[in-house]
C-alpha positions as CSV (number, residue, x, y, z in Angstrom):
1,X,-30.6,-10.1,-14.8
2,X,-27.0,-11.1,-13.8
3,X,-24.5,-8.6,-13.1
4,X,-20.9,-9.5,-13.7
5,X,-18.5,-11.1,-16.0
6,X,-20.1,-12.9,-19.0
7,X,-16.9,-13.8,-20.8
8,X,-14.6,-16.0,-18.5
9,X,-11.7,-15.7,-20.9
10,X,-11.3,-12.0,-20.0
11,X,-10.7,-12.9,-16.3
12,X,-7.1,-12.9,-15.2
13,X,-7.0,-14.9,-12.0
14,X,-3.3,-14.4,-11.3
15,X,-3.6,-10.6,-11.6
16,X,-6.9,-10.6,-9.6
17,X,-5.2,-12.3,-6.6
18,X,-2.6,-9.5,-6.6
19,X,-5.2,-6.7,-6.2
20,X,-6.3,-7.0,-2.5
21,X,-4.6,-4.3,-0.5
22,X,-3.6,-2.2,-3.6
23,X,-4.5,1.5,-3.7
24,X,-6.6,2.4,-6.8
25,X,-7.4,5.7,-8.3
26,X,-10.9,5.7,-10.0
27,X,-12.1,8.2,-12.6
28,X,-15.7,7.9,-13.7
29,X,-17.4,10.0,-16.5
30,X,-21.2,10.0,-16.6
31,X,-23.2,10.7,-19.8
32,X,-26.8,11.4,-20.1
33,X,-28.8,9.1,-22.5
34,X,-28.1,10.1,-26.1
35,X,-25.6,12.8,-25.1
36,X,-22.0,13.1,-26.3
37,X,-21.1,15.6,-23.5
38,X,-20.4,14.3,-20.0
39,X,-23.1,15.2,-17.5
40,X,-20.7,14.5,-14.4
41,X,-17.1,13.6,-13.6
42,X,-16.1,11.9,-10.4
43,X,-12.7,10.8,-8.8
44,X,-11.9,8.9,-5.8
45,X,-9.5,6.4,-4.4
46,X,-9.2,3.6,-2.1
47,X,-7.9,0.1,-1.2
48,X,-9.0,-3.1,-2.9
49,X,-10.7,-5.2,-0.2
50,X,-11.9,-8.1,-2.3
51,X,-12.1,-9.3,-6.0
52,X,-14.8,-11.4,-7.2
53,X,-15.2,-12.8,-10.7
54,X,-18.9,-12.1,-10.9
55,X,-19.3,-9.1,-8.6
56,X,-16.3,-7.1,-9.4
57,X,-13.7,-5.2,-7.2
58,X,-14.7,-4.0,-3.8
59,X,-12.9,-0.9,-2.7
60,X,-12.7,0.7,0.8
61,X,-12.5,4.4,0.0
62,X,-10.2,6.9,1.5
63,X,-9.9,10.8,1.6
64,X,-13.1,12.6,1.6
65,X,-15.1,9.5,1.0
66,X,-13.4,7.6,3.9
67,X,-15.8,4.9,5.3
68,X,-17.6,4.3,2.1
69,X,-17.4,1.2,-0.1
70,X,-17.6,1.1,-3.9
71,X,-17.8,-1.9,-6.3
72,X,-16.0,-1.6,-9.6
73,X,-17.9,-3.7,-12.0
74,X,-14.7,-4.2,-14.0
75,X,-12.4,-7.0,-14.9
76,X,-8.7,-7.0,-13.9
77,X,-7.5,-7.2,-17.4
78,X,-8.6,-3.7,-17.9
79,X,-6.1,-2.5,-15.3
80,X,-2.4,-2.3,-15.5
81,X,0.6,-1.5,-13.3
82,X,2.1,1.8,-13.7
83,X,5.2,3.1,-12.2
84,X,4.5,6.3,-10.2
85,X,7.5,8.7,-9.6
86,X,8.8,8.6,-6.0
87,X,5.6,6.6,-4.8
88,X,6.1,3.1,-6.1
89,X,3.7,1.1,-8.1
90,X,0.0,1.8,-8.6
91,X,-2.7,0.6,-10.8
92,X,-4.2,2.5,-13.7
93,X,-7.1,1.8,-15.9
94,X,-6.0,1.2,-19.4
């Protein structure tokens, strides 16, 4: 079983190169099998440490989860820049 990007045309190399060092807010919703209602919600944030086309985006978490790492098995084209009031630029999942 291979985990990672199956369709190379979805990979935006230029954007991926900009991600390391960026702060990312992640929101995850978990669903039980055959359920339409979420079973759990989770939010956390961290800095992008590394981006790999096959493995995903490695985050070094901050805040309450400081010291942990998390791999987003996502592709950079699913993220976009968003202007945050009085803070600067951040990334937001589309």
